[in-house]
N, C-alpha and C positions, 0 to 999 in steps of 0.2 A: 158527219166526223168533223168538219170545217168549224162547226159551231161549237163542238165540244173542245177544240183546240183553243178557239178564242176564249170561251168561257173559262178554261184553265190557266189561259196567260192572264185574264183579268184577275183570277182569284191569288196568283203569283204576285201581282202588282200590289193587289191590295194589301197581302202579306208583308211586303217588303215596306209599303207605305206605314202601316200599322207599326212594324218594328222600328222603323226611323222615328214614328211618332211616339214611342213609347218611352219618352222623356221629357221634362219640361226644362226650357231654357229662358232666361231672363233676356229681355230684349236688347240688351247692350247699348243702353243710351245714357250712359254715364251717371247711373243712380246709385244711390247707397240704399242698402236694404238691411232691415231688422229681421229675425226669423217671424216675426207676427207679418210684417208687411210681404216677406215671401211666400208666407202661407196663403195671404188674401190673393195673390198674384198668381198663386200656382194652380188653382182650381182643383184641390184635391192631392196634388203631390207631395204637399206638406200640410200636416195637420197638427191639432194638439188635443191630447186626451188626457185629464185629469193631471194638468201641469207637465207632462211628458209630451216631448215634439217626436212626431212619427214622420220620416221620410219614406214614402209609399213606393217609390220607384226611382229611377234614375234622374237626379237633376244636373243642370249646367249653369253655372254663373259665367255670363259671357264676358268677353274681354270689354273693359273698361268699366264694368259694374263691380261694385264692391258690396260685400256682406260683412256686417258688423256684428260680434256677439260679445257683449259686455257684462252679461249676468250669468250666475250658476244655473245651467241647464243640463239636462238629460236628452239625448237625440237618440231615438231607436231607428234603425235603417232596415228597409226590407231585404228579403232574400236576393242575392245578387244585384242590388242595386249599387251604383256608382256616384260618388259626388265628384263631378269633373269641374275644376277651378280653373278657368281662363282669365277671370277677373283677380281682384284683391280680396283675400280672405284675412279677416282681422279678429282674432279670438283673444279677447283679453279680460277674463271673468275675475272676480275676488278670489274665489276658491277652484272652481273646474266646471269646465264643460266636457261631458262625457259622450263620446260616439260609439254605440255598442248596436248588437243585433236586436232584432224585434224577436227572432227566436234563436235561443242559443245553438239549435241543430241547424240552422240555415244562415250561415255567415254573408256578409254583405261583401261587395268586391273591394270596398276601400275608397282610398281619396286620391285624386291625382290632380297636382297643380302644374301648368304648363308655361311656356316661356313668357306669356304675357302675365304672370301671376307675381313678378318681383314687388318686393315690398310687403309680401303676405308674413303675418305674423302668428304663431300659435302659442299661445302662454296658457300653462296649466290645463292643459288639454290632454284628455284620455283617449286613445284610440284601441279599440279592443274587437275581437273576434269578427275580424275581417281580412281582406288581402293586403292590409297595411297602406302605407301612404307612398307616392310617387312623386317625386319633384324633378321636373325636366327643364334644364336651362335656367330656371328663376332661381335668384338668391334669395331666400327666404330666413325667418328666424324662429327657432323652436326652442322655448325655454320653459322648464319645469313641466314637461310633458311625460305622459306614461305611455307606453306600446306595449301591450302584454295580450299574449294569446293569440295573436295573428297567424294567418295560415299563409302558404305559398301558393297554394291550389283551392280555387273556389268553384263549385259545380263544375268540375273536370277541366277548369282552365288555368293554367299557370298565371299568377299575377305577379308577385316579386318574390326574389330570392332574399328579401330583408324586408324586416318589418317597416323600416324606413329606408326607401331607395332612392338615391341621389343622384343625378345625371346631370353633367355639364354646368355645374353651378359650383358656388362657394358658400354653402349653407352655414350657418352659425347654429350648433345644437349645443345647448347649455343645461347641466342640472336636469337631464331627462333620464327615466328609468326605461330600461328594455327587458321584458321579464316573459319568460317561457314562449318565446315566439318559434315558429316551424323551423326556421332557418337563421340567418343572420339578424342581429338587431340592426345594424346600418349596414347597407352595401352600395357599391358604385361599379360602373361597368369597366371592362379592360379597353374600350375603345373610344371612350369619350371622357376628356381630361376634368376632373371632379377633384376639388380641393376643400373638402370640409374643414370647419373646426370644430372639435368635438372636445368639450370641457366639461369636468365634474359629473360624468355621466355614470350610471351603473347599469352593468350588462349581467343579468342573473339567469343562469340556466334556460339559455336559448338553444337553438337547434334542437327541438323536440322531434325533428324527424330523424335525428341521429345520422345525418349525412355528413359528407365532407365539407363544412362550413365552419369557419370562425366566426365569433360573435360580433368581430368587427372586421369587415370583408372589403378593402377598398382597391380599386384599379388604379390606372393612371392617374397623375395629377396635374393640374395646371401649371405650366412651368414659371409662370409669373406669381404664384401664391402656393406657399407650403401647405401640405397636409398637416394638420396639427391635433394629436391625440393625448390631451393632458388631464392628469388628476383624476383618470376614471378607474373605478373597480371591474374586473372583467373576471367572474366568477363563473365557472362550468360546473356541471353535474355530473357525478361519475356514471349515472345512469345513461347519460348520452355520450357515450365514450369515442365517438368520431369528432365532436366538435372541438374546434381549436379557439385560441384566445384573440390575438390580434393579428391579421393580415394585410400586407400591402404589397401589391404585385404590380409589374409590367411586363407582362408576357408578350406583347407585341412589338415594343419596341418604338423609336422612332419618336416624332412630336415632342423633342425636348426633354429636359431632366424632369423627373419627380422628385419633390424633395419633400421629406416625411420627418417630422419633428414627433417623437413618442416619448413622453417625458411624464416623469413621477406618477405612472400609474400601478396599480395593483394587480397582477395577472396571475391567477390561481386555478388548480383543479380543471384544467381543460387539457385536451390531447397534446397539445404543445402551446408555448407561451406567446411568442412573438415571432412571426414569420417575414422575411422580407425577400420577394422572389421577383427575378427577372432581371432586365437590363435597365440602364439609363436611369438610376435611383440614387439619389443620395440621402443617407438615413442618418439621423441622429437620434441614440437610443441612449437616454440617460435618465438616472435617478428613479428607475423602476424597482419594484419588488416582483420578482418572478419566480413563483415556487410551487412546488408538488403538480407541476403538468405532467402527470404520469397515469392519467385516467385509463388510457389504452395500454395495456401491457405489451403490445407488439412494437418493440423498440427498432424495428426496421421501417415502420410507417408514421413515426410520431415520436413525441416525448421530448423534443428539444425545448429547453428554456427560451434561448435564442438561434434562429436558424436564419442563416443568409446564403442564399442560392442563386447564382446567376455568373455574369462573366467580370471581366475588369471594369466595366462600365458601371457596375454597381460600387459604390463608394459609401463610406460611411465612419461616424465614431461611436463607439459604446464606452460610457463612463458611469461611475457613480451607481452602478446597479447593485442589487442583491439578486443572486441567481442560485437557488437550492432547491434540492429536493426534486429535481426533475429526472428524466431517464439519462438525458445528455444536459449538459449544462450550456454550451455553444457548439454549433454544428456550423462549419463552413463547407459548402458543396459547390464546385464549379459546375457549369453546363457548357457543354461543347468541348474542344480540345484546346482553346486557348486558356489564359490564366483564370482563378477565380476573383469572386468578389473582394474589393480592395477595401478592407474595414479594419480601422485601427480601434484597439483595445486598450491603448495606454502608450502614447510615445512623448518621454520627457523632452525629448529635444524639438518637437513640433511647436511651431508658433499658433497654431488653433489651441484657444484658451478653453475649449472644451475636451480636448484630447490629453486628459491627466490620468486616466486609469481610474483607480479608487474604486474599481468593481471587487466584489466578493464573490468568487466562484467556489462554493463548497457544497457538500453533500450532493453530487449528482451521481448517476450511475445506474447500471442495468447488468443483469447476468453476474452479479457478484465483483463487479469491476467498477471502479470510479471512472467517469468519464467528465470531468469537468470543462475540458474543451477537446474537440475533436477537428482537426484541420484536415479535410477530406479535398485538399486541393495542392498544387504545386508550389504556391506562392508563400514566402516568407510572412509573418505574421507580427506585429508589434502588439505585445501584451504586458506592458512594463506597470509597476506602481500598483498592483493588484494583491488583494488578500485571496490566497489559495488554501486556506485553513491549515496552513504549516509553516514552521518556521524553518524547514529545512528544504533546500533546493532538489536534493535527491528526492524525496517524498513528492514534492510537487510535480517533477518530472513523470512521476508513475500516473499522475492525474490527467496527463494532456497526451493526446494521441497524434503524433507529428512525425518529422523526419527520422528521429532515433527508432521509431516503430516500423515506418516504412519509406526505403530510400526515396521513393518517388514524390514524397509529400515534402510541404515546406515547413521550415522550421517555425516553431511558436517561440519568439524571443519574451520570455517570461521575467527576465531579472533586468534590473531590481525589483524585487517584489516587497509587499508591505508585511510585517509580522501579522500573525493571524489576530482576530479581534480577542480571542481568549488570552493571549499573551501580553496584548496592549492593555488590556483591563486590569492586570496585575503588574505591571512594570512600576516600579518606584519612580516617582518624581525626583528630577534633578532642580535643586535650587539654581538658579541662574540669573544675573543682572547683567544687563548692557548697558555700556556707557562709551562715550556720551549718546544719547539718545534724544531727539535727532542727531545724526552724524553726518560727516561729508567725506571724509578720506579713510577712515578706520574705525573699528569699533573693537571694544575690549569685553570679556565676559568673565566674570568674578567666579571662581569654583574653591571648593574646599578641598577636593582631591587633587593627588597628582597624575593620576591615571590619565593616558590620553583620550582625547575626545573629538568625536565627529561632529563637525559643526557643517549645518546645511542651511542655506538661504532659499526662500521660496518667493517668487513675485507675487502679486495681487491675484493672479489667475490661478495661483497652485503649482506654477511650472518651477521645476528647481533650477535655480540660475547660478548656484555656487555651492562646492561641496570640497570640505577639506579635512584632513586628520591632522590635529594639532596636539602638542604636548604643554600642558600648563607650565608657566615659569612664574615664580613669586605670586601664585595664587591666581593665575588669570592666563587667558588665551587672547591674542590680537588676530583681526582679520580685516584685511585691506577691501574697502568698498570703493575704490577710486574708479573702478571699471562698470559700477554698477549705475544704472540711469536714476533719476530723482524719483521718489515714489516709495510707497507703504510695502514692507516686507515682513514675512514672518521667518522666523528662525528655530531650528530643532537643534538641539545639543544632545548626543547620546556618548555616555562615559559609563563603560563597564554594563551593569544591568538597568542603569537609571535613564531617565530621559526628561529633559526640560524644554520648554517652548516659551515664545513669547513676540512680540513685535517690534520691528525696528522701521524707522522712517530715515531714508537717506535724502539729504536736501542739497 
């Protein structure tokens, strides 16, 4: 009996040893390797057949070692094999390096870069049919890459909830494509500050698992660096009607303020467009096209073009966006019993040069009702200088759900509002001339009509600094500029149905 126990113990040790040895690791002697050199060194873990490279089991690039791939290559990776990168990986081919599975039905585990992989660069790299790429702590660059058909579970093991999983770093992701991945295209955790810069990327039909995952799913950011999502296209597939567009959340609080800049993106055909959720977040959402995020007909669980949910420690500015065709245009939701998110949608008296309104909220609604803005919190909200698709305040009022509809809610201050685009497009032009220009103390405008004229001056940031109603005398109106600082201004004159604009220099 004792001999059998000893033999069994020996067999278990051998199994453990063979499991540990079932990978190849470079020696960690500060060497630089090519694929050919790695194949020679690996003893069969890396081979080449017919011009295609095969990775036949898990390999590890040790810290201080470097692997460089500078030529176009196809690399096929074995079932459940992992590429573990502790050293530096630099992939810079003329056209592409493709990492794919040896067998379509047997995906590989993916690629993992650790804290000692800083300085790694992946350019024109395709990663497909794997558990995705995970980058922990290392700041890396990914440019012109493609992540497609990657899975969240390989061999019954959860790998990543994103094709590219970033954690504790400030990765640069430029001009990359994320297509038909199981969950998010890019994600980061809720408990490790991560502030990627994501620019000019395409997110197309991700979340094929059809779970509750946005295509860009980011957690808390590094207080020293903003999260940046700029000039991306985030397009959903109506067949995956649980997938969202862009999500930034800080659900745990603490650790400083997460700053998120979400600018000039196109977000369409998702369950919701852009969601900012949690506390201690400062969000700048500017210049985005957010349309038709209505793929799930259940308006109780989604459909917002822009959704802000949290307490008063969540702040932000929303300007110059077009929000249309969603089940809800904007939803503000407070968490807890204190105040809700302190988001400004246009404040003409603000010193913040971004806080100028100029949003267009039109054509959002569900159940036969227009919901361009739904304030589901007790706080007043500034939403001045926006286009609501109507030139009548009474009609705009019916598109906004706030205190007049329920006494416990805060007021949405939407006046003054902009004339709708359709009206502005057919407004006759007013011929105006400003003199002297440049000026110091006063400026005059020549006018053909004697009807009253509304004169408005805006500074270089678009902020309204002066507004007066004047009646022409002797074919002109005069406006004092003594109180204005030196600089460039734009002016707008409105007389009856005509509008005239121009520029004025105060010296």
